TORVEXBA-535312 format. One record per residue: residue in one letter; x, y, z of N, C-alpha, C, O in turn. Coordinates in steps of 0.1 Angstrom, whole numbers, padded with zeros to 4 digits, always signed. Layout:
N
AXYZXYZXYZXYZ ...
//
This chain:
68
X+0592+0196-0352+0586+0193-0339+0589+0178-0335+0589+0169-0343 X+0593+0177-0322+0597+0164-0317+0585+0155-0315+0574+0160-0312 X+0586+0142-0318+0576+0132-0316+0578+0126-0303+0588+0120-0300 X+0567+0126-0294+0568+0120-0281+0560+0107-0280+0550+0106-0287 X+0564+0098-0272+0557+0086-0270+0549+0088-0257+0554+0087-0246 X+0536+0089-0259+0527+0091-0247+0518+0078-0245+0506+0079-0242 X+0524+0067-0248+0517+0054-0246+0515+0051-0232+0524+0053-0223 X+0504+0045-0228+0502+0040-0215+0507+0026-0213+0507+0021-0201 X+0511+0019-0223+0516+0006-0222+0531+0006-0218+0536-0003-0211 X+0538+0017-0221+0552+0019-0218+0554+0033-0214+0555+0042-0223 X+0553+0037-0202+0553+0051-0197+0567+0057-0200+0577+0053-0194 X+0567+0067-0208+0580+0074-0211+0583+0085-0201+0574+0090-0194 X+0596+0089-0201+0600+0101-0193+0593+0113-0197+0590+0122-0189 X+0590+0115-0210+0583+0127-0215+0568+0127-0210+0564+0138-0207 X+0562+0116-0209+0548+0115-0204+0548+0119-0189+0540+0126-0184 X+0558+0113-0182+0559+0116-0167+0562+0131-0165+0556+0137-0156 X+0570+0137-0174+0573+0151-0172+0561+0159-0175+0558+0169-0168 X+0553+0156-0185+0540+0163-0189+0530+0162-0177+0524+0172-0174 X+0529+0151-0171+0520+0149-0159+0525+0157-0147+0518+0164-0140 X+0538+0156-0145+0544+0163-0134+0543+0178-0135+0539+0185-0126 X+0545+0183-0147+0543+0198-0150+0529+0202-0147+0526+0213-0142 X+0519+0193-0150+0505+0197-0148+0501+0198-0133+0493+0205-0130 X+0508+0190-0125+0504+0190-0111+0513+0198-0102+0510+0200-0090 X+0524+0204-0108+0533+0212-0100+0525+0225-0095+0518+0231-0103 X+0528+0229-0083+0523+0241-0078+0508+0243-0078+0503+0254-0079 X+0501+0232-0077+0486+0232-0076+0482+0231-0062+0484+0220-0056 X+0477+0242-0056+0472+0241-0042+0458+0236-0042+0453+0229-0033 X+0450+0240-0052+0436+0235-0054+0434+0233-0069+0439+0241-0077 X+0427+0223-0072+0424+0220-0086+0424+0206-0090+0423+0197-0081 X+0424+0203-0103+0424+0190-0107+0432+0188-0120+0434+0198-0127 X+0437+0176-0123+0443+0173-0136+0436+0161-0141+0435+0151-0135 X+0431+0162-0154+0425+0151-0160+0434+0146-0172+0439+0154-0179 X+0435+0133-0172+0443+0127-0183+0434+0119-0192+0427+0109-0187 X+0433+0122-0204+0425+0115-0214+0433+0105-0222+0444+0108-0227 X+0428+0093-0223+0435+0082-0230+0426+0076-0240+0414+0074-0238 X+0431+0074-0252+0424+0067-0263+0434+0058-0270+0444+0061-0274 X+0429+0045-0271+0437+0035-0277+0452+0034-0271+0461+0034-0279 X+0452+0034-0258+0465+0033-0251+0474+0045-0253+0486+0045-0250 X+0469+0056-0257+0477+0069-0259+0471+0080-0251+0459+0082-0252 X+0479+0087-0244+0474+0099-0237+0472+0110-0248+0481+0114-0255 X+0460+0114-0250+0456+0124-0260+0455+0138-0255+0455+0148-0263 X+0453+0139-0242+0450+0153-0236+0453+0153-0221+0450+0143-0214 X+0458+0164-0216+0460+0166-0202+0453+0179-0199+0458+0190-0205 X+0443+0179-0191+0436+0192-0188+0438+0196-0174+0437+0188-0165 X+0442+0208-0172+0445+0214-0159+0434+0223-0155+0430+0232-0163 X+0429+0222-0143+0419+0231-0138+0424+0237-0125+0428+0230-0116 X+0423+0250-0124+0428+0257-0111+0416+0263-0104+0407+0269-0111 X+0415+0261-0091+0404+0266-0083+0410+0276-0074+0420+0274-0068 X+0403+0288-0073+0407+0298-0064+0396+0298-0053+0384+0301-0056 X+0400+0295-0041+0391+0295-0030+0388+0309-0024+0398+0317-0023 X+0376+0311-0021+0372+0324-0015+0371+0323+0000+0367+0312+0005 X+0374+0334+0007+0372+0334+0021+0357+0337+0023+0352+0348+0020 X+0349+0327+0029+0335+0329+0030+0331+0341+0039+0320+0346+0037 X+0340+0345+0048+0337+0356+0057+0339+0370+0050+0331+0379+0053 X+0348+0371+0041+0351+0384+0035+0347+0385+0020+0345+0396+0015 X+0345+0373+0014+0342+0374-0001+0354+0378-0009+0352+0381-0021 X+0366+0378-0004+0378+0383-0011+0387+0371-0012+0388+0362-0003 X+0394+0370-0023+0404+0359-0025+0414+0360-0013+0418+0371-0010 X+0418+0349-0008+0427+0349+0004+0440+0357+0002+0445+0363+0011 X+0446+0357-0010+0458+0365-0012+0456+0380-0014+0466+0387-0015 X+0444+0384-0014+0441+0398-0016+0436+0405-0003+0434+0417-0002 X+0436+0398+0009+0432+0403+0021+0442+0413+0027+0454+0411+0024 X+0438+0422+0034+0447+0432+0041+0454+0424+0052+0448+0416+0059 X+0467+0427+0054+0474+0421+0065+0470+0427+0078+0467+0439+0078 X+0469+0419+0088+0465+0424+0102+0477+0427+0110+0476+0432+0121 X+0489+0426+0104+0501+0429+0111+0503+0445+0112+0501+0451+0102 X+0506+0450+0124+0509+0464+0125+0523+0467+0122+0532+0459+0127 X+0526+0478+0116+0540+0481+0112+0543+0495+0117+0554+0500+0115 
//
């Protein structure tokens, strides 16, 4: 297993890549970065799915209104 430098004193390309991967393609949500003794020890990703308050259905599950 490769050893990565996740120090906050000298930001490595591996740390930047880990953070970038966590925030990619997030339309709603959050990313938490935990630091202990100048080391990133954890990156937590939370994804939020917004509901349409009028239908109570997830936006990507609604029926299309386009006629075909």
